[in-house]
C-alpha positions in Angstrom: 89.9 82.0 65.9 87.6 80.0 68.2 90.6 78.1 69.5 92.4 81.4 70.3 89.3 82.8 72.0 89.0 79.6 74.1 92.6 79.8 75.1 92.2 83.4 76.1 89.2 82.6 78.3 91.1 79.7 79.9 94.1 81.9 80.6 91.8 84.6 82.2 90.0 82.0 84.3 93.4 80.5 85.4 94.6 84.0 86.3 91.5 84.6 88.5 91.9 81.2 90.1 95.5 82.0 91.0 94.5 85.4 92.3 92.0 83.8 94.5 94.5 81.2 95.7 97.0 84.0 96.4 94.5 86.0 98.4 94.7 85.8 102.2 92.0 83.7 103.9 89.2 85.9 105.2 86.0 86.0 107.2 83.3 88.5 107.9 82.5 90.3 111.1 79.2 92.2 111.6 78.7 94.5 114.5 75.3 95.6 115.6 74.8 98.5 118.1 71.4 99.3 119.6 70.3 101.4 122.6 68.1 101.1 125.6 68.0 104.8 126.9 65.6 104.1 129.7 68.1 101.6 131.2 71.2 103.6 130.2 72.4 100.7 128.1 73.9 99.9 124.7 73.1 96.5 123.3 75.8 94.9 121.2 76.2 91.9 119.0 79.2 90.5 117.1 78.4 88.0 114.3 81.2 86.1 112.7 80.7 84.4 109.3 83.4 82.0 108.1 84.8 82.3 104.6 88.0 81.0 103.3 89.2 81.6 106.9 87.5 81.6 110.3 87.9 83.1 113.7 89.0 80.5 116.2 89.1 82.7 119.4 88.4 86.2 120.5 89.5 87.5 123.9 89.1 91.0 125.4 89.2 92.8 128.7 85.9 93.6 130.4 84.8 96.4 132.5 82.9 94.4 135.0 80.9 97.4 136.1 79.7 98.0 132.6 79.8 94.8 130.5 77.1 92.2 131.3 74.6 89.8 129.8 76.9 87.7 127.7 75.1 85.1 125.5 75.5 83.5 122.1 76.8 80.7 120.1 79.9 78.6 120.8 81.9 78.6 124.0 81.7 81.8 126.1 83.9 82.1 129.2 83.9 85.1 131.6 86.7 85.2 134.1 86.6 88.3 136.3 87.8 91.0 133.8 88.4 88.8 130.7 85.9 87.4 128.2 87.0 84.5 125.9 84.7 83.5 123.0 85.3 80.4 120.8 82.7 80.5 118.0 81.9 77.3 116.0 84.3 77.1 113.1 81.8 75.9 110.4 78.8 78.2 110.9 77.8 81.7 111.5 78.0 82.6 115.2 76.9 85.6 117.3 78.0 87.0 120.7 75.6 89.4 122.5 76.1 91.6 125.5 75.2 95.0 127.0 77.2 98.0 128.2 76.4 100.7 130.7 77.1 103.9 128.8 77.3 106.8 131.2 80.9 107.4 132.3 81.9 110.2 134.6 85.1 112.2 134.2 85.2 114.1 137.5 82.2 114.7 139.8 79.8 116.4 137.4 81.1 115.8 133.9 80.8 112.9 131.5 83.0 111.6 128.7 80.3 109.1 127.7 76.6 109.8 128.0 73.2 108.4 127.0 69.9 110.3 127.3 66.4 109.7 126.0 67.3 111.7 122.9 71.0 110.9 122.1 74.1 109.0 123.0 77.8 110.0 122.7 80.7 107.7 123.6 83.8 105.8 122.4 83.1 102.7 120.4 86.3 101.1 121.6 85.0 101.2 125.2 82.0 99.2 124.2 83.9 96.9 121.9 87.3 96.6 123.8 90.4 95.9 121.8 90.4 92.1 121.2 93.2 89.5 120.9 92.2 86.9 118.3 93.4 83.6 117.0 92.7 82.8 113.3 94.4 80.8 110.6 97.7 82.3 109.5 97.1 85.5 107.5 93.3 85.5 107.9 91.8 88.9 107.6 88.4 90.2 108.7 86.1 92.3 106.6 83.9 94.2 109.1 80.8 96.2 109.1 78.7 98.0 111.7 74.9 98.6 111.7 72.9 100.7 114.1 69.5 99.7 115.6 68.1 103.1 116.6 65.2 103.5 119.0 62.0 105.1 117.8 62.5 108.8 117.4 66.3 108.6 116.9 67.1 109.7 113.4 70.8 109.5 112.8 74.1 107.9 113.8 77.7 108.8 112.9 81.2 107.5 113.5 84.6 108.0 111.9 84.2 105.4 109.1 82.7 105.8 105.6 79.3 104.4 104.9 79.1 101.2 102.8 78.3 102.1 99.2 75.7 99.5 98.8 73.8 100.1 102.1 73.6 103.7 103.5 72.9 102.5 107.1 76.0 100.3 107.3 79.5 101.5 108.0 82.6 99.6 106.8 85.2 99.3 109.5 88.6 99.7 108.1 91.6 100.2 110.4 94.8 100.0 108.2 97.4 97.6 109.4 95.0 95.4 111.5 93.8 92.0 110.5 91.0 91.9 113.0 88.8 94.9 112.4 86.7 96.4 115.1 85.0 99.8 115.7 87.2 102.5 117.1 86.6 106.1 118.0 83.7 108.4 118.8 80.1 107.6 118.1 77.1 109.9 118.3 73.6 108.7 117.7 70.0 109.9 118.3 68.2 113.1 117.4 71.5 114.5 116.0 72.1 117.3 113.5 75.1 117.0 111.2 77.0 119.2 108.8 79.5 117.7 106.3 81.8 118.7 103.5 83.8 116.7 101.0 87.3 117.6 99.9 89.4 115.4 97.6 89.8 112.1 99.4 88.7 113.7 102.7 85.2 113.9 104.4 84.5 116.0 107.4 81.4 115.5 109.6 80.5 117.7 112.5 77.6 116.3 114.7 75.9 117.3 117.9 72.5 116.7 119.5 69.8 118.9 117.9 69.3 122.1 119.9 72.8 121.8 121.4 75.0 125.0 121.5 77.8 123.5 119.3 78.1 125.7 116.3 78.4 123.0 113.6 78.9 125.3 110.7 81.6 127.3 112.5 83.5 124.2 113.3 83.2 122.9 109.8 84.4 126.1 108.2 87.3 126.2 110.6 88.5 122.7 109.7 88.0 123.2 105.9 90.0 126.4 106.1 93.0 124.5 107.5 92.6 121.1 105.7 94.9 121.7 102.8 97.6 123.2 105.0 97.4 120.0 107.2 97.6 117.8 104.1 100.7 119.7 103.0 102.3 119.5 106.5 101.5 115.9 107.3 101.6 114.4 103.8 98.1 112.9 104.2 94.5 113.3 105.4 92.3 110.4 106.6 89.4 109.4 104.4 87.0 110.7 107.1 87.0 112.6 110.4 84.0 112.9 112.7 83.9 115.8 115.1 81.2 115.0 117.7 80.4 117.5 120.4 77.9 118.5 123.0 77.5 121.0 125.9 77.2 120.4 129.6 77.2 118.0 131.4 79.8 116.6 128.9 83.5 117.0 129.8 84.7 120.6 129.0 87.6 119.7 126.8 88.6 117.8 123.7 89.5 114.2 123.2 90.9 112.5 120.1 90.8 109.0 118.6 92.2 107.4 115.4 89.3 108.7 113.2 87.3 111.2 115.2 87.4 113.6 118.0 85.1 115.0 120.8 84.9 118.7 121.5 82.8 120.4 124.1 80.4 123.0 122.7 81.9 125.8 124.7 85.5 125.4 123.6 86.7 128.4 121.6 88.0 127.9 118.1 91.0 130.0 119.1 92.1 130.4 122.7 93.4 133.6 124.2 97.0 132.3 124.1 96.8 131.8 120.4 96.3 128.0 120.3 93.3 126.0 119.2 91.8 123.0 121.1 90.1 121.9 117.9 93.2 121.9 115.7 95.3 120.4 118.6 93.0 117.3 118.7 92.8 117.2 114.9 96.6 117.0 114.7 96.4 114.0 117.0 93.8 112.4 114.7 95.7 112.9 111.5 99.3 112.2 112.6 98.6 109.5 115.2 101.9 110.5 116.7 102.1 109.4 120.3 105.0 109.5 122.7 106.7 106.4 123.9 106.8 105.6 127.7 108.0 108.7 129.5 107.9 110.8 126.4 104.3 111.9 126.3 105.5 115.4 125.6 106.3 114.4 122.0 102.6 113.8 121.2 101.3 116.9 123.1 104.0 119.3 122.0 103.6 118.4 118.3 99.8 118.8 118.6 100.1 122.2 120.3 102.9 123.4 118.1 101.0 122.6 115.0 97.8 124.1 116.3 99.6 127.5 116.2 101.3 126.7 112.9 98.0 125.8 111.2 96.3 128.9 112.5 99.1 131.0 111.0 99.5 129.1 107.8 95.8 129.2 107.1 95.6 132.9 107.7 93.4 132.6 110.8 95.9 134.5 112.9 98.7 136.8 111.8 102.4 135.9 112.0 102.8 138.4 114.8 100.0 136.8 116.7 101.7 133.4 116.2 105.0 134.9 117.5 103.1 136.0 120.6 101.7 132.5 121.1 105.2 131.0 121.0 106.4 133.7 123.4 103.5 132.8 125.8 104.6 129.1 125.5 108.2 130.0 126.3 107.2 131.9 129.4 104.7 129.3 130.6 107.3 126.5 130.3 110.4 128.4 131.5 110.6 126.5 134.9 110.5 123.0 133.4 113.8 121.2 133.8 113.0 117.9 132.1 110.4 116.9 129.5 110.5 113.3 130.4 107.4 112.3 132.4 104.5 109.8 132.3 102.1 112.5 131.1 102.5 116.0 129.7 100.3 119.0 130.2 100.5 122.7 131.0 104.0 123.9 131.5 105.7 120.7 130.3 103.8 120.8 127.0 104.6 124.5 126.6 108.3 123.7 127.1 108.0 121.1 124.4 106.4 123.6 122.0 109.4 125.9 122.6 111.8 123.1 121.8 110.0 122.2 118.5 109.9 125.9 117.5 113.7 126.0 118.1 114.0 122.8 116.0 112.0 124.3 113.2 114.4 127.3 113.1 117.4 125.0 113.3 116.2 123.0 110.2 115.4 126.1 108.2 118.9 127.5 108.9 120.6 124.2 108.1 118.8 123.8 104.8 118.8 127.4 103.6 115.0 127.6 104.1 114.3 124.6 101.8 113.0 122.4 104.6 111.2 122.9 107.9 109.9 120.8 110.7 107.3 119.2 108.3 110.1 117.1 106.9 110.6 115.6 110.3 106.9 115.2 111.1 106.1 113.3 107.9 108.7 110.7 108.9 106.8 110.1 112.1 103.2 110.2 110.9 101.3 107.0 111.4 104.1 105.3 113.3 102.4 105.4 116.7 104.6 105.6 119.8 107.7 107.7 119.0 110.8 107.4 121.1 113.3 110.2 121.6 115.9 108.4 119.4 113.4 108.1 116.6 112.7 111.8 116.8 116.4 112.6 116.8 117.1 110.3 113.8 114.3 111.9 111.8 115.7 115.4 112.5 119.3 114.4 111.9 118.4 113.1 108.5 116.8 116.3 107.5 119.6 118.6 108.9 122.4 116.3 107.7 124.1 116.2 111.1 123.1 115.8 114.8 120.5 118.3 115.9 121.8 120.5 118.6 118.3 121.4 119.8 117.4 117.7 120.3 120.6 117.2 122.5 119.3 119.8 125.0 119.6 119.0 128.7 115.9 119.4 129.0 115.6 116.0 127.2 117.7 114.3 129.8 115.7 111.8 132.0 
């Protein structure tokens, strides 16, 4: 019996050794983010700790008007708009720098702002996308901690908090070996409202005293969440909706895990669409148009903003029909959807095309399928080309889509 137990323990240990041997090499990256409101600065640090793997080189594009004060361990080279960092391979190493936060979008509006009471900005502007060199297959486990000034009480971003440490967020971007913070960040004297659905957390945050109606936004998202899960086949683990009033930009902007919404944006616009749901569709689907096909991203987001309102019972079917009629009229003069960027009439024309595609699919499948079957093939695939869109629709219809061979899709 003792011999058998010993053999069992040996087999279990051998199995664990093999599992460790089969695991990809890894290392740890710790991000720290502090604030100097009086100087309008964010102070940043990236600390790399070698494990079974190590980071050999990190390189990212600088904004020379905003990034400054580089210092740290290893070799640091700054060449005009590029920073290259080579940390020592056998020890923990840190790179430190600062970032000028305020960023205007037009004369009087900001899409990044720091005040004595709060800050609101995109993390991937402070920590720009980096090209790295590491041993083959090496993966980074990454975490972010905030260092808040006295009087600042809270910070939020679109990642879940580490279970062991409530003030640390685990950075997890699926499909990426080097992990770095992405999306919107809000910090300071900030009020939050949050809800938990199965495998989905929603957080709405704005500076205390701001006019953003957190509970209204939260209720609006919760009322549509299950319809979005059904349409897109998934919801992300967490979404942050960060907002503020003037002088912030009077619109909405999305990122992979979060979105910004100006406090004065209506939940439902007079034309029957929703800026909040439009940006949320971007966040969840991550559908983007390939070069010259930006209409794909914008039309899908606008089309589904109407669909989600109707499916959730927030507007009637007749109101949704009026919204599509408005889109058809607004985009009637558009001759081609191909363009570098899509807005206004071009997006409206794209919405009309997707509404026609939805009808074509329903007719071809006897009502058993709709445009969701196409969308779910595109979710999470990033930049979508027109051939990809056609292939997805053709598979659902069972033959080439007539709608997607329209002359409006010609270059």
